[in-house]
C-alpha positions in Angstrom: 8.5 2.6 -50.4 11.8 1.1 -49.9 12.8 -2.4 -51.8 13.7 -5.2 -49.7 14.4 -8.3 -50.8 10.6 -9.0 -50.5 9.8 -6.9 -53.0 8.9 -8.1 -57.1 11.4 -9.0 -58.7 9.9 -7.3 -62.1 10.7 -4.2 -59.7 14.5 -4.9 -60.1 14.2 -5.8 -63.9 12.1 -2.7 -64.5 14.6 -0.9 -63.1 17.2 -2.4 -64.6 15.9 -1.8 -68.4 14.9 2.0 -66.9 18.9 2.4 -66.4 19.6 1.4 -70.0 17.0 3.7 -71.5 17.9 6.6 -69.7 21.8 5.7 -70.6 20.7 5.1 -74.4 18.5 8.5 -74.4 21.2 11.0 -73.6 23.5 8.9 -76.0 21.4 10.2 -78.5 21.3 13.6 -77.5 24.4 14.0 -77.0 25.7 12.4 -80.3 26.3 14.5 -82.8 24.5 14.3 -86.1 23.9 11.3 -87.7 26.7 9.8 -85.2 24.0 7.4 -83.1 24.9 4.3 -82.6 27.9 5.4 -82.5 31.4 5.7 -80.1 28.5 7.5 -77.2 26.6 4.5 -77.8 28.8 2.0 -77.5 30.1 3.7 -74.0 26.9 3.4 -72.8 26.0 -0.3 -73.4 29.5 -1.5 -72.7 29.2 0.7 -69.1 26.8 -1.6 -68.2 27.8 -4.3 -69.6 30.7 -4.8 -68.1 28.7 -4.3 -64.9 26.7 -7.6 -66.5 29.7 -9.3 -67.1 31.2 -9.2 -63.5 27.6 -10.2 -61.9 28.2 -13.5 -63.6 31.1 -14.9 -60.9 29.9 -12.4 -58.5 26.2 -14.1 -58.1 27.8 -18.2 -58.3 30.0 -17.2 -55.4 27.4 -14.9 -53.7 30.3 -12.2 -53.1 30.3 -8.1 -53.5 34.1 -8.1 -53.2 34.2 -7.4 -56.9 31.7 -4.2 -57.4 33.4 -1.5 -56.5 36.5 -3.1 -58.2 34.3 -3.2 -61.4 33.0 0.2 -61.2 36.5 2.0 -61.4 37.7 -0.3 -63.7 34.7 0.5 -66.0 35.8 4.1 -65.4 39.6 3.1 -66.8 38.8 0.6 -69.4 35.7 3.4 -71.0 37.9 5.7 -70.9 41.3 4.4 -72.9 38.0 2.7 -75.3 37.2 6.4 -75.8 39.8 7.3 -76.8 41.0 5.2 -79.1 37.6 4.9 -81.2 37.6 8.3 -81.4 41.1 8.1 -83.7 41.8 12.0 -82.9 44.2 12.0 -80.1 43.7 16.1 -79.6 46.5 17.0 -76.7 42.8 17.8 -75.3 41.3 14.4 -75.2 44.7 12.9 -73.8 44.7 15.8 -70.4 41.3 14.9 -69.8 41.8 11.1 -70.6 44.9 11.0 -68.4 43.4 12.7 -65.1 40.5 9.8 -65.0 42.7 7.3 -65.4 45.3 8.5 -62.6 42.2 9.3 -60.7 40.3 5.7 -61.5 43.8 3.9 -60.7 44.1 5.4 -57.4 39.9 4.9 -56.5 40.5 1.4 -57.1 43.7 0.9 -55.4 42.3 2.6 -52.2 38.5 0.8 -52.6 40.7 -2.2 -53.4 42.5 -1.9 -49.7 39.6 -1.5 -47.6 37.3 -4.2 -48.6 40.4 -6.2 -48.2 40.6 -5.0 -44.5 36.9 -5.1 -43.7 36.7 -8.3 -45.4 33.1 -7.8 -46.5 31.1 -5.0 -47.7 28.1 -4.6 -45.2 25.7 -3.3 -47.5 25.6 -6.8 -49.2 24.8 -8.4 -46.7 21.0 -8.9 -47.7 21.3 -7.9 -50.9 23.4 -10.4 -52.7 21.3 -13.2 -51.4 18.5 -11.7 -53.8 19.4 -12.3 -57.5 16.9 -9.9 -59.0 18.2 -7.3 -56.3 22.0 -7.9 -56.4 22.2 -7.8 -60.7 19.8 -4.0 -60.0 22.7 -3.0 -58.1 25.2 -3.9 -60.9 22.7 -2.4 -63.2 22.6 0.7 -61.5 26.4 1.4 -61.0 26.7 1.2 -64.5 24.5 3.9 -65.2 26.2 5.8 -62.7 29.7 5.3 -64.3 28.3 6.1 -68.0 26.3 9.5 -66.5 29.8 10.6 -64.3 32.0 10.2 -67.5 29.8 11.2 -69.9 31.9 14.8 -70.7 34.9 12.7 -71.4 32.5 10.1 -73.7 31.5 13.4 -75.6 34.8 14.9 -75.9 36.5 11.6 -77.3 33.9 11.8 -79.7 34.4 15.1 -81.2 36.8 14.8 -84.3 37.9 18.9 -84.4 39.4 20.5 -81.9 40.3 24.3 -80.9 43.7 25.5 -79.7 44.6 24.2 -76.2 44.7 25.8 -74.2 41.7 27.7 -73.5 40.6 29.7 -70.4 37.8 26.8 -69.2 41.6 24.2 -70.2 43.1 26.3 -67.2 39.9 26.4 -64.9 38.9 22.6 -65.1 42.3 21.1 -64.7 43.4 23.5 -61.4 39.5 22.1 -60.4 40.6 18.3 -61.1 43.9 19.2 -59.5 42.4 20.7 -56.6 39.8 18.1 -56.0 42.0 15.0 -56.7 44.3 16.5 -54.2 41.4 16.8 -51.1 40.2 13.5 -52.1 43.3 11.6 -52.1 44.9 13.1 -48.8 41.4 13.2 -47.5 41.8 9.6 -47.5 45.1 9.0 -46.8 44.7 11.1 -43.5 41.9 9.2 -42.4 43.0 6.0 -42.9 46.6 6.7 -41.4 44.3 7.9 -38.2 42.1 4.6 -37.9 45.3 2.5 -38.4 46.8 3.9 -35.2 45.6 2.5 -31.9 45.8 5.7 -30.2 43.0 6.8 -31.8 39.8 4.3 -31.4 36.8 5.2 -30.0 38.2 9.1 -31.4 36.8 10.9 -34.3 39.2 12.5 -37.1 39.7 16.7 -37.1 42.9 16.9 -38.1 44.3 17.4 -41.5 41.8 18.4 -43.9 38.8 16.9 -41.7 38.9 19.7 -39.5 37.9 21.6 -42.2 35.0 20.1 -43.2 33.2 17.0 -42.3 33.5 15.2 -45.5 36.4 17.0 -47.5 36.6 14.3 -50.1 32.8 14.4 -51.3 34.0 17.7 -51.4 37.3 16.6 -53.8 35.5 14.4 -55.2 32.5 16.4 -56.9 35.5 20.0 -57.9 37.2 16.9 -59.4 34.3 15.9 -62.1 33.4 19.6 -62.3 37.1 20.1 -63.4 36.6 17.3 -66.0 33.5 19.0 -67.3 34.8 21.8 -67.9 37.9 21.0 -70.1 35.5 18.7 -72.0 32.8 21.5 -73.2 35.8 23.6 -74.6 34.8 22.0 -77.7 31.0 21.1 -77.3 27.9 22.7 -79.2 24.6 21.7 -79.2 23.0 19.0 -77.0 26.4 18.5 -76.1 26.3 20.5 -73.1 23.9 18.5 -71.4 26.9 16.7 -70.4 27.0 19.1 -67.4 24.4 16.7 -65.7 27.9 14.6 -64.8 28.6 17.2 -62.2 25.6 18.1 -60.8 23.9 14.2 -60.8 27.6 13.4 -58.8 27.0 16.4 -57.0 23.4 15.8 -55.9 23.9 12.4 -54.9 26.4 12.8 -52.5 24.8 15.9 -51.2 21.4 15.0 -51.5 20.5 11.1 -51.8 23.3 8.6 -51.2 26.0 10.6 -49.0 25.7 13.1 -46.6 22.1 12.8 -45.9 22.5 9.6 -44.6 25.7 10.0 -42.7 24.3 12.9 -40.8 21.2 11.5 -40.3 23.0 8.4 -38.2 25.5 10.7 -36.5 22.4 12.7 -35.3 20.8 9.7 -34.1 23.6 8.3 -32.5 25.4 11.7 -30.9 22.7 14.4 -31.4 22.7 14.6 -27.2 26.1 14.9 -26.9 27.3 18.8 -26.9 30.7 17.2 -27.9 28.9 16.5 -31.5 26.7 20.0 -31.7 29.9 21.8 -31.2 31.5 19.4 -34.1 29.2 20.1 -36.3 28.5 24.0 -35.8 32.5 24.5 -36.2 32.7 22.6 -39.3 31.4 23.7 -42.6 29.8 20.1 -43.8 31.2 19.8 -47.3 33.0 23.1 -48.6 36.2 24.0 -46.7 35.7 27.6 -45.6 39.4 28.5 -43.5 37.3 31.5 -41.0 41.1 33.2 -40.3 44.7 33.2 -41.8 46.0 30.6 -39.7 43.3 28.3 -40.5 44.3 29.0 -44.0 47.6 28.2 -43.4 47.0 25.4 -41.3 44.4 24.4 -44.3 47.5 24.5 -46.9 49.9 22.7 -44.8 47.5 19.4 -45.0 48.6 19.2 -48.5 52.4 18.9 -47.3 54.2 16.1 -46.5 54.8 15.3 -42.9 52.9 15.1 -39.4 48.6 16.0 -40.1 48.4 19.5 -38.8 46.7 19.8 -35.0 42.6 20.3 -35.1 41.8 24.2 -34.6 39.0 23.2 -32.3 40.0 22.4 -28.7 37.9 20.2 -26.5 38.0 16.2 -26.7 37.7 13.8 -29.1 34.3 11.1 -29.2 33.4 7.9 -30.7 31.8 10.0 -33.5 34.3 9.3 -35.3 35.0 5.6 -35.3 31.6 5.3 -37.3 32.9 8.3 -39.6 35.5 6.7 -40.6 34.0 3.6 -41.3 31.7 5.3 -43.8 33.1 7.5 -45.2 36.0 7.4 -48.5 35.3 7.5 -51.5 32.9 4.6 -52.9 30.9 3.9 -56.0 27.0 4.2 -54.4 24.3 2.1 -54.5 21.1 3.3 -55.1 17.8 2.0 -54.3 16.1 4.2 -51.9 17.4 6.2 -49.2 15.9 3.6 -46.6 17.1 1.1 -47.8 21.1 2.6 -47.9 24.0 2.5 -45.7 26.3 5.6 -45.6 28.7 5.7 -48.2 31.6 7.7 -48.1 
């Protein structure tokens, strides 16, 4: 049964307690012998504690405008904290930390500007008026940050090192760089498309969006695969449980709080339109798959500055894009129950 404002407060507090238990259990399992409680455990507490801290003014003002910014700021603060707390500053640690810092600054700026343009975040229209439920959302976000950033916490807590770079470092840096590029370019292309009055009532099918219906999700997943891959270079024993990070990100975006909701919503509204069916048939849902050399060259040109490339498909656009553009874009998920969530991307 989906949670709602009518659900008992104990249900929301129970979920919050479960988030604490899950984060500390993972911190214990991924800490080296005799190092718990330690750096990773502290990071777990801070991930959730920072959310609780910002919940106070948000609840007082009945506003959700601090939610996404707090989530992305937590990535930044905890990345710096884990590096400084570890006190080793190996090159590999510096590289991965820098990747996460740049990613979090970019995402934070993007989400801030989007909320400012929209004036509010519609996901919280009901939630923010129920304090236990609103509090629960902040706690869940803290767990989300910890689960995602866990490979970096483990890496920065390790005192020993191996020569940099190894093949895992090369591969991981390529994945992280490509993933970051996909996320940034896809978001920027869609923002520019939406800002053009001539595109009102049309869906975006240019640039990266002609090769994937969710290219920014693809970039997000690929980025965290890269971060995890670099970090595993020095992992041992149960620290390999950190591979849950990209798996967790991919699972939520592909199966829970992202693609299924967006696709279901679009199907309900435009499923009987031939144009929409053609759009779905010709465009991969996540992984860009160029069908020809020309498509490959067009995909590569999407990464170059200048006008966005023309769509490879023919046919009219439709108002489908208006919904997809408004709902898509990297964002901190709000997870309660699928039926209760609005599409996030």
